[in-house]
C-alpha positions in Angstrom: 100.3 71.5 127.6 100.3 67.8 126.6 96.7 68.1 125.3 97.6 71.1 123.1 100.6 69.2 121.7 98.5 66.1 121.1 95.6 68.0 119.5 97.9 70.0 117.2 99.7 66.9 116.1 96.5 64.9 115.7 95.3 67.5 113.2 98.2 66.7 110.8 98.2 62.9 111.3 95.8 60.1 111.8 98.7 57.9 112.9 98.6 57.2 116.7 101.2 59.2 118.6 104.1 57.6 120.5 105.5 58.8 123.8 109.0 60.3 123.9 110.2 57.3 126.0 109.2 54.8 123.3 112.2 55.5 121.2 114.7 57.1 123.6 118.1 55.3 123.5 121.7 55.3 124.7 124.6 54.2 122.6 127.9 53.6 124.5 131.4 53.2 123.1 134.9 53.0 124.5 137.2 55.4 122.6 140.5 53.9 121.3 143.7 55.1 119.6 142.0 54.5 116.2 139.6 57.3 117.1 142.2 60.1 117.8 143.1 63.2 115.8 146.5 64.8 115.5 146.2 66.3 119.0 145.7 63.0 120.6 142.0 63.5 121.5 139.1 61.8 119.9 138.3 63.2 116.5 135.1 65.3 116.3 134.0 63.3 113.2 134.1 60.1 115.3 131.8 61.8 117.9 129.5 63.1 115.1 129.2 59.5 113.6 128.2 58.2 117.0 125.7 61.1 117.3 124.2 60.3 113.9 124.1 56.5 114.7 122.2 57.0 117.9 119.9 59.6 116.4 119.2 57.4 113.4 118.3 54.5 115.7 115.8 56.7 117.6 114.3 58.1 114.3 113.9 54.6 112.9 112.3 53.4 116.1 109.9 56.3 116.4 108.9 56.2 112.7 108.7 52.5 112.6 111.0 52.1 109.6 113.8 53.7 107.7 114.7 57.3 108.3 117.6 59.4 106.8 119.6 62.3 108.1 118.3 65.5 106.6 120.4 67.9 108.6 122.5 68.3 111.7 122.7 71.6 113.4 124.0 73.1 116.6 126.6 70.3 117.1 128.5 71.6 120.1 131.8 70.1 121.4 132.0 71.2 125.0 135.0 69.2 126.3 137.6 67.0 124.6 137.1 63.2 124.7 140.2 61.1 125.3 141.3 57.6 124.6 139.9 55.2 127.1 136.8 57.4 127.8 133.5 55.5 127.8 131.2 57.7 125.7 127.4 57.6 126.1 125.3 59.1 123.4 121.7 59.7 124.6 119.1 60.5 122.0 115.4 61.2 121.8 112.8 62.5 119.4 112.0 66.1 120.5 109.5 67.1 117.8 107.7 65.6 114.8 106.2 67.0 111.6 104.4 65.2 108.9 107.4 63.3 107.6 110.3 64.6 109.6 111.5 64.4 113.2 114.0 66.4 115.3 116.2 64.2 117.4 118.1 65.8 120.3 121.4 64.2 121.4 123.6 64.6 124.5 127.1 63.2 124.6 128.6 62.2 127.9 132.0 60.8 128.7 133.5 59.0 131.7 136.8 57.3 132.4 136.3 53.6 131.9 138.2 52.7 135.0 136.8 55.4 137.4 133.5 55.8 139.2 133.2 59.6 138.7 130.0 60.7 137.2 129.9 61.3 133.4 130.6 64.8 132.0 128.6 66.3 129.2 131.0 66.7 126.3 128.7 67.6 123.4 125.2 68.0 122.1 123.5 68.2 118.8 120.1 68.4 117.0 119.4 66.4 113.9 116.5 66.3 111.5 115.5 63.0 110.0 113.1 62.3 107.3 111.2 59.0 107.3 111.3 57.2 103.9 109.6 54.3 102.3 111.2 51.5 100.3 111.5 53.8 97.3 113.1 56.5 99.3 110.0 58.7 99.2 108.9 60.6 102.4 106.4 58.8 104.6 104.3 60.0 107.5 105.6 59.7 111.1 103.6 59.3 114.3 103.3 62.4 116.4 105.6 62.5 119.4 103.8 62.7 122.7 106.0 64.6 125.3 105.6 63.0 128.7 107.5 65.3 131.1 108.0 69.0 131.5 111.5 68.6 130.1 110.0 66.8 127.0 107.5 69.6 126.6 110.3 72.3 126.8 112.3 70.3 124.2 109.3 70.1 122.0 108.8 73.9 122.1 112.5 74.6 121.6 112.5 72.3 118.6 109.6 74.3 117.1 111.7 77.4 117.4 114.7 75.7 115.7 112.4 74.5 112.9 111.1 78.0 112.3 114.7 79.3 112.2 115.8 76.6 109.7 112.9 77.4 107.4 113.5 81.1 107.6 117.2 80.7 106.9 116.5 78.5 103.9 113.9 80.9 102.6 116.3 83.9 102.9 119.1 82.0 101.1 116.8 81.1 98.3 115.6 84.6 97.9 119.2 85.9 97.8 120.1 83.4 95.1 117.1 84.3 93.0 118.0 88.0 93.3 121.6 87.3 92.3 120.4 85.3 89.2 118.0 88.2 88.3 120.9 90.6 88.6 122.9 88.5 86.1 125.3 86.8 88.5 126.1 83.2 87.6 127.1 81.6 90.9 
């Protein structure tokens, strides 16, 4: 499977590929009272910012320069995060296109003063576009999945990409039909 992934990606890029592990990272943060919402748990927006920060670091590392968030989808909050939790945000590039990358993120939490294993509290998929100094898209190296898990994530990312493009196309077609019918949305 690795050879198939490498050969497909090599067709679209003359940039040498990078293994998944080359840009994988973990960001850790202790949650404080400043991070809480009205219910006394950590605000989802705080977790989303940590997710975006970790994913951005991975995208920048993989692409070798600036990368901007193009979209975030499937952000799932599985368990509440509490004040004092040590949150670990683990991110890696799952898939690359010509100028874009999907970054997968897992969010884990553990009590800062306990030795219990971390619990998964969230996950997300983000798409980043690599940009040059003028903010224009630039090519990214292909990602080279190293493990069976990496290869599964690569395949799943391709499915998510197909769904994103299909959804965008359907919405644009609907808007065009509404304009043709005289609706001014």
